[in-house]
C-alpha positions in Angstrom: -29.2 63.1 59.7 -30.3 60.2 61.8 -33.8 59.5 62.9 -35.7 61.1 60.1 -39.4 61.1 60.6 -42.3 60.9 58.1 -42.4 64.6 57.7 -38.6 64.8 57.0 -38.8 62.2 54.5 -41.8 63.7 52.8 -39.7 67.2 52.7 -36.8 65.4 51.1 -39.0 63.8 48.5 -40.4 67.2 47.5 -37.0 69.1 47.6 -38.0 71.1 50.7 -34.8 71.3 52.5 -35.8 74.4 54.6 -36.7 72.3 57.6 -33.0 71.1 57.9 -30.0 73.0 59.3 -27.8 75.0 57.0 -25.0 72.4 57.0 -27.5 69.5 56.3 -29.0 71.8 53.4 -25.5 72.1 51.9 -25.0 68.4 52.1 -28.3 67.7 50.6 -27.7 70.0 47.6 -24.3 68.3 47.2 -25.8 64.7 47.3 -28.2 65.9 44.5 -25.4 67.3 42.5 -23.4 64.1 42.9 -26.3 62.1 41.7 -26.8 64.1 38.5 -25.2 63.1 35.2 -22.7 64.6 34.9 -22.0 65.1 38.5 -20.8 68.6 39.3 -20.4 70.6 42.5 -20.4 74.3 41.6 -17.8 76.6 43.2 -20.6 78.3 45.0 -21.8 75.1 46.5 -18.3 74.0 47.4 -17.6 77.5 49.2 -20.8 77.0 51.1 -19.9 73.4 52.1 -16.4 74.7 53.2 -18.1 77.3 55.6 -19.5 74.3 57.4 -17.1 71.3 57.0 -13.3 70.8 56.8 -11.6 69.4 53.8 -11.2 66.1 55.5 -14.9 65.9 56.6 -16.1 66.8 53.0 -13.8 64.1 51.6 -15.5 61.5 53.8 -19.0 62.9 53.1 -18.5 63.0 49.4 -17.1 59.4 49.5 -20.1 58.1 51.3 -22.5 59.8 48.9 -20.5 58.5 45.9 -20.5 54.9 47.4 -24.2 55.1 47.9 -24.8 56.3 44.4 -22.7 53.6 43.1 -24.5 51.0 45.1 -27.8 52.2 43.8 -26.9 52.1 40.2 -25.2 48.7 40.6 -28.2 47.2 42.2 -30.3 48.4 39.3 -28.3 46.4 36.8 -29.0 43.2 38.6 -32.6 44.3 39.8 -31.5 43.9 43.5 -34.4 44.7 45.7 -34.5 46.0 49.2 -35.8 43.1 51.2 -38.7 45.5 52.3 -36.1 47.6 54.4 -37.4 50.8 53.0 -40.7 52.4 52.3 -42.0 52.7 48.8 -41.3 56.2 47.4 -44.5 57.4 45.6 -44.3 59.0 42.1 -43.3 62.6 42.3 
């Protein structure tokens, strides 16, 4: 998912995944599930992910998502800002 435009970002902010491909939609649901507390990927979602990705691909994708989640939570502890490298997310 490279090169997201403003409409894509807006859709993501509103949970409107329909504009993305089926594999991307499954990944977005996985990332949301991994960010929840407790993190849980249902058997149904895992089966859907396996239709689009190999086991090795899923290991890498889940590791990337978990690392970003870790980094975001770590940064909050120390109030690390973004150096204005992102756009402000409006309240939902």
